[in-house]
C-alpha positions in Angstrom: 11.6 99.8 12.3 14.8 97.7 12.7 15.4 99.8 15.9 16.8 102.7 13.9 17.0 106.3 15.0 14.4 108.5 13.3 16.8 110.3 11.0 18.4 107.0 9.8 14.9 105.5 9.3 13.9 108.5 7.2 17.0 108.2 5.1 16.4 104.5 4.6 12.8 105.1 3.6 13.8 107.9 1.2 16.5 105.6 -0.3 14.1 102.8 -1.0 11.6 105.2 -2.4 14.3 106.6 -4.7 15.2 103.0 -5.8 11.6 102.4 -6.7 11.6 105.7 -8.6 14.6 104.5 -10.6 12.9 101.3 -11.5 9.7 103.2 -12.4 11.7 105.5 -14.7 13.5 102.4 -16.1 10.1 101.0 -16.9 8.8 103.9 -18.9 12.2 104.5 -20.4 12.4 100.9 -21.7 8.7 100.3 -22.5 9.4 101.0 -26.2 11.8 98.1 -26.5 8.9 95.7 -26.1 5.9 97.5 -27.6 7.3 99.4 -30.5 6.9 96.6 -33.0 3.4 95.6 -32.0 2.3 99.2 -32.1 3.9 100.0 -35.5 2.6 96.8 -37.1 -0.9 97.5 -35.7 -0.9 94.2 -33.8 -2.0 95.8 -30.6 -3.5 99.2 -29.6 -0.9 101.3 -27.7 -2.8 101.2 -24.4 -3.3 97.5 -24.6 0.3 96.9 -25.5 1.8 98.9 -22.6 -0.5 97.3 -20.0 0.3 93.8 -21.3 4.0 94.6 -21.4 3.8 96.0 -17.8 2.2 92.8 -16.6 4.8 90.6 -18.2 7.6 92.8 -16.8 6.1 92.3 -13.4 6.1 88.5 -13.9 9.7 88.7 -15.2 11.0 90.3 -12.1 9.0 88.1 -9.8 10.0 84.8 -11.4 13.3 85.7 -13.0 15.7 84.8 -10.1 18.3 87.0 -8.6 21.5 86.2 -10.4 21.6 89.6 -12.2 20.8 91.4 -8.9 23.7 89.7 -7.2 26.0 90.7 -10.1 25.1 94.3 -9.3 25.6 93.9 -5.6 29.0 92.2 -6.1 30.2 94.9 -8.5 30.7 97.2 -5.6 32.4 95.5 -2.6 29.9 97.2 -0.2 31.5 95.5 2.8 34.5 97.7 2.2 32.3 100.8 2.4 30.7 100.0 5.6 32.2 101.8 8.6 30.9 103.1 11.9 29.4 106.1 10.1 26.2 105.0 8.4 25.9 108.3 6.7 28.8 107.3 4.5 26.6 104.5 3.2 23.8 106.9 2.7 26.1 109.2 0.7 27.0 106.2 -1.6 23.4 105.3 -2.1 22.1 108.8 -2.8 25.0 109.4 -5.3 24.4 106.4 -7.4 20.6 106.8 -7.3 20.5 110.4 -8.3 23.0 110.1 -11.1 21.2 107.1 -12.6 17.8 108.8 -12.4 19.1 112.1 -13.9 20.7 110.4 -16.9 17.7 108.2 -17.5 15.3 111.1 -17.4 17.5 113.2 -19.6 17.9 110.6 -22.4 14.2 109.8 -22.2 13.3 113.5 -22.6 15.3 113.7 -25.8 13.9 110.4 -27.1 17.3 108.6 -27.0 17.2 104.8 -26.4 20.0 104.8 -23.8 20.8 101.9 -21.5 19.6 101.8 -17.9 22.1 99.0 -17.4 25.0 101.2 -18.5 23.5 104.0 -16.3 23.4 102.0 -13.1 26.7 100.3 -13.6 28.4 103.6 -14.4 26.9 105.2 -11.3 28.2 102.3 -9.1 31.7 102.5 -10.7 31.8 106.2 -10.1 31.0 105.9 -6.4 33.6 103.1 -6.1 36.3 105.1 -7.8 35.5 108.2 -5.7 35.8 106.0 -2.6 39.1 104.5 -3.7 40.8 108.0 -4.1 39.5 109.4 -0.8 42.4 110.0 1.6 40.5 108.7 4.6 39.9 105.4 2.8 43.4 104.2 3.6 44.1 102.6 0.2 41.0 100.4 0.0 39.6 99.4 -3.3 36.0 100.4 -4.1 35.4 98.4 -7.2 35.3 94.6 -7.9 37.2 94.8 -11.2 36.9 91.1 -11.9 33.1 91.5 -11.9 33.3 94.8 -13.7 35.2 93.1 -16.6 32.4 90.5 -16.9 29.8 93.2 -17.1 31.7 95.3 -19.6 32.1 92.3 -22.0 28.4 91.5 -21.7 27.3 95.1 -22.4 29.8 95.5 -25.2 29.1 92.3 -27.1 25.3 92.1 -26.8 24.4 94.9 -29.3 26.9 93.5 -31.8 25.4 90.0 -31.4 21.9 91.5 -31.8 22.8 93.3 -35.0 24.4 90.3 -36.6 21.7 87.8 -35.5 18.9 90.0 -36.9 20.7 90.1 -40.3 21.0 86.3 -40.2 17.3 85.8 -39.3 16.2 88.1 -42.1 18.4 86.2 -44.5 17.0 82.8 -43.4 13.4 84.1 -43.7 14.1 85.2 -47.3 15.7 81.8 -48.2 13.3 79.5 -46.4 9.9 81.0 -46.9 7.8 80.5 -50.1 7.3 83.5 -52.3 3.7 83.9 -51.1 4.7 84.0 -47.5 7.6 86.3 -48.2 5.2 88.8 -49.9 3.2 88.8 -46.7 5.8 89.0 -44.0 8.1 91.4 -45.8 5.3 93.9 -46.5 4.7 97.1 -44.6 1.6 97.2 -42.4 -1.5 99.0 -43.9 -2.6 102.0 -42.0 -4.9 101.2 -39.1 -5.3 97.6 -40.3 -4.0 94.7 -38.2 -1.8 92.0 -39.8 -3.0 88.5 -40.6 -4.0 86.6 -37.5 -0.9 84.3 -37.5 1.5 87.2 -37.9 -0.2 89.1 -35.2 0.1 86.1 -32.9 3.9 85.9 -33.6 4.4 89.6 -32.9 2.4 89.5 -29.7 4.4 86.4 -28.6 7.7 88.1 -29.3 6.5 91.3 -27.4 5.6 89.1 -24.5 9.0 87.4 -24.4 10.9 90.7 -24.6 8.7 92.1 -21.8 9.2 89.0 -19.6 12.9 88.8 -20.1 13.3 92.6 -19.7 11.8 92.2 -16.3 14.0 89.2 -15.5 17.1 91.2 -16.4 16.6 95.0 -16.0 14.2 94.5 -13.1 16.8 92.5 -11.2 19.0 95.6 -11.3 16.5 97.3 -9.1 16.5 94.4 -6.7 20.3 94.6 -6.5 20.0 98.3 -5.9 17.6 97.8 -3.0 19.9 95.2 -1.5 22.8 97.6 -1.7 20.7 100.1 0.3 19.6 97.5 2.9 23.1 96.1 3.3 24.6 99.6 3.5 22.2 101.2 6.0 21.0 98.2 8.1 23.7 95.5 7.7 22.7 93.8 11.0 19.4 92.8 9.4 20.4 92.2 5.8 24.1 91.2 5.6 23.1 87.6 5.8 20.0 85.6 4.8 18.5 85.2 8.2 16.1 82.5 7.0 19.1 80.1 6.9 20.8 78.6 10.0 24.5 79.7 9.9 25.4 76.5 11.8 24.6 74.5 8.7 27.6 75.9 6.8 30.1 74.3 9.2 30.5 71.1 7.2 30.9 73.0 3.9 33.5 75.4 5.4 35.5 72.5 6.7 35.4 70.7 3.4 36.4 73.9 1.5 39.2 74.4 4.0 40.4 70.8 3.4 40.5 71.4 -0.3 42.4 74.7 0.0 44.8 72.9 2.4 45.8 70.4 -0.3 47.2 73.3 -2.5 51.0 73.2 -2.8 51.7 76.9 -2.1 55.3 76.6 -3.3 53.9 76.3 -6.9 51.8 79.4 -6.9 52.5 83.1 -7.0 53.2 85.2 -4.0 49.8 87.0 -4.5 47.9 83.7 -4.5 49.9 82.5 -1.5 48.5 85.6 0.3 45.1 84.7 -1.0 45.4 81.2 0.6 46.6 82.8 3.9 43.6 85.2 3.9 41.2 82.4 3.3 42.7 80.3 6.1 42.3 83.3 8.5 38.7 83.7 7.4 37.9 80.0 7.9 39.0 80.4 11.6 37.1 83.7 11.9 33.9 82.2 10.5 34.2 79.1 12.7 34.5 81.3 15.8 31.5 83.4 14.8 29.4 80.2 14.2 30.5 78.8 17.6 29.0 81.7 19.5 25.6 81.2 21.1 22.6 81.9 18.7 19.0 82.9 19.3 16.4 81.3 17.0 19.3 79.9 14.8 20.4 83.5 13.9 23.8 84.9 14.2 24.2 87.9 16.6 23.4 91.2 14.8 26.9 92.6 15.5 28.6 89.6 13.8 26.5 89.4 10.6 28.5 91.9 8.6 31.7 90.3 9.6 30.4 86.9 8.6 29.3 88.3 5.2 32.8 89.8 4.6 34.4 86.5 5.5 32.1 84.5 3.2 32.8 86.8 0.3 36.5 86.7 0.8 36.5 82.9 0.9 34.3 82.8 -2.3 36.4 85.4 -4.2 39.6 83.7 -3.1 38.4 80.4 -4.3 37.5 81.9 -7.7 41.0 83.4 -7.9 42.7 80.1 -7.2 40.5 78.3 -9.7 41.7 80.7 -12.4 45.4 80.0 -11.5 46.8 77.2 -13.8 49.5 76.5 -11.2 47.1 75.4 -8.5 47.7 71.6 -8.1 44.2 70.5 -7.4 42.4 67.5 -8.9 39.5 67.9 -11.3 37.2 66.7 -8.5 38.6 69.2 -6.0 38.2 72.0 -8.5 34.7 71.0 -9.3 33.9 70.9 -5.5 35.5 74.2 -4.9 33.5 75.8 -7.7 30.2 74.4 -6.5 30.6 75.0 -2.8 32.6 78.2 -2.7 31.7 80.1 -5.9 28.2 79.1 -7.0 25.0 80.3 -5.5 24.2 76.8 -4.3 27.2 76.8 -2.0 28.1 79.1 0.8 27.1 82.1 -1.3 23.5 81.2 -0.6 23.9 82.9 2.8 24.9 86.3 1.2 23.3 86.2 -2.3 19.6 86.6 -1.6 16.7 89.0 -1.7 13.6 89.1 0.5 10.3 88.4 -1.2 9.0 91.9 -0.3 12.0 93.5 -2.2 11.3 91.5 -5.3 7.5 92.3 -5.1 8.2 96.0 -4.6 10.5 96.2 -7.6 8.1 94.1 -9.7 5.3 96.6 -9.1 7.6 99.6 -9.7 8.8 98.3 -13.1 5.4 97.0 -14.1 3.7 100.3 -13.4 6.5 102.3 -15.0 6.2 100.3 -18.2 2.6 101.4 -18.6 3.4 105.1 -19.0 5.8 107.4 -20.9 6.2 105.0 -23.9 5.6 107.4 -26.8 8.9 109.3 -27.1 11.2 106.3 -27.6 8.6 104.2 -29.5 8.7 106.9 -32.2 12.5 106.7 -32.3 12.6 102.9 -32.6 9.6 102.7 -35.0 10.4 105.5 -37.3 13.9 107.0 -36.9 16.3 104.1 -37.0 15.6 103.0 -40.5 14.3 104.9 -43.5 11.5 102.5 -44.2 8.4 101.5 -42.1 8.9 98.4 -40.0 7.8 95.3 -41.8 6.3 92.3 -40.0 9.5 90.3 -40.6 11.7 93.1 -39.2 9.6 93.6 -36.1 9.5 89.8 -35.3 13.2 89.3 -36.0 14.3 92.2 -33.9 12.2 91.2 -30.9 13.1 87.5 -31.2 16.8 88.5 -31.2 16.2 90.7 -28.1 14.3 88.1 -26.2 16.8 85.3 -26.8 19.8 87.5 -26.0 18.3 88.9 -22.8 17.0 85.5 -21.7 20.5 83.9 -22.1 22.1 86.8 -20.3 19.7 86.5 -17.4 20.4 82.8 -17.1 24.1 83.5 -16.9 23.6 86.3 -14.4 24.9 89.1 -16.7 23.1 92.4 -17.1 22.5 93.4 -20.7 21.0 96.5 -22.3 17.5 95.7 -23.6 17.5 99.1 -25.3 20.7 98.5 -27.3 20.0 94.9 -28.1 16.6 95.8 -29.6 17.8 98.9 -31.3 20.7 97.0 -32.9 18.3 94.3 -33.9 16.1 96.9 -35.7 19.2 98.3 -37.3 20.3 94.9 -38.4 16.9 94.1 -40.0 17.0 97.4 -41.8 20.5 96.7 -43.2 19.4 93.2 -44.2 16.5 94.7 -46.2 18.3 97.5 -48.2 21.8 97.8 -47.0 23.5 100.4 -44.8 21.9 103.2 -46.8 18.6 102.1 -45.2 19.7 103.5 -41.8 19.1 107.0 -40.7 22.6 108.2 -39.9 21.4 111.0 -37.5 19.5 108.6 -35.2 22.3 105.9 -35.2 24.8 108.6 -34.4 22.7 109.9 -31.5 22.2 106.4 -30.1 26.0 105.7 -30.4 26.9 109.0 -28.7 24.5 108.1 -25.8 26.0 104.7 -25.6 29.5 106.0 -25.5 28.8 108.9 -23.1 26.6 107.0 -20.6 29.5 105.3 -18.6 31.8 108.3 -18.3 29.1 110.8 -17.6 27.3 108.7 -14.9 30.7 107.8 -13.4 31.7 111.4 -13.2 28.2 112.5 -11.9 28.0 109.8 -9.3 31.6 110.3 -8.1 31.1 114.0 -7.7 27.8 113.5 -5.9 29.3 110.9 -3.6 32.1 113.4 -2.6 29.5 116.1 -2.1 27.2 113.9 0.1 30.2 112.7 2.1 31.0 116.3 2.7 27.6 117.3 3.9 26.5 114.2 5.7 
């Protein structure tokens, strides 16, 4: 397969299997986020709920796009980690996979709703930092800090947003519903008795939305993980989207080059002058690569990683220049540069992609994982966050908040923690009912500790494992 030596092929197969295992663990770790409310309100039987949630997770990954996946891929400038020794790429992949799986399994075992998003991002950052400080690296940078900043903001603000929005929703329900309806929706479910038909429909609908959007966000992290593996171990086959003819980018590159050429470099900083110089060099480099003879409209295997690196440098350079207020480009030029050089519809479409089989494989892994292992964290969400049993209004509000937050984040291409958004939504609904005293301090403390520790622990773990695997491979 791919003309690989046997040992490299086995490492590739094991890496992909481990990525599927991560997504499977992610599935049963996060199942509770979608099914806790329908189970605790007796809207669905547990077995039915997890199977339905698994199916919707599958659809979410399959139809949710790849914006979040590319956010994960671009967090780690993988092109800087590719050298002549493919085992270095294997060390990177094993380190981030093992650290992510270990933390996910550990928090699941103790019933803590921790974030798979934090876990994977922390693992990638740990590998990147370890790479940065290795003497043989020669001063290269292993983390895309601009992308990391975007992800940090998303992960930090989403639980706060979920908590506040749940309180607002509960307030609106109390003010807008008639007394008769309030008495129904704010009541606790009767033991082993399903809610009224219309409430049941609302709760199942919110469960469905959370499951679908969980797949479209968390599932895409698995897609990004597999793409890191494929680009790292077999770059000749996966550095570029081979379904697209590289020759078709000629016109776009010349137009981007013309726009960059209109920048008055005397008005910008020395750093950005160097950015312009780098971009101009990469324009020439790419034009030379495209000018070479191609077979079946595909670039030569040995040139694909170099072309990927050039495209990413042009895209990142364009983004840097667009953020510089001293760049003297017209509104039209800036809009063109953003569309053609930065967005997925421009030249990034050659690098930001995922084969259909990768999406299908991750869809199945997440969907199947969602169908097992739900009970530990369902109990935490359903019984241990607040001091009262979940009411219908609380369950629907928390899940509506989670679904909307995750859906918007997926649209923007930002990873978000389903676990923390839903947990904060449950907490907000409890506070809206009876104040802060309605929260169980021990559970909130444990969730907060897991949230705080996830990044540093996984960064340390993955960085240490990366150094270890680099040593033995």
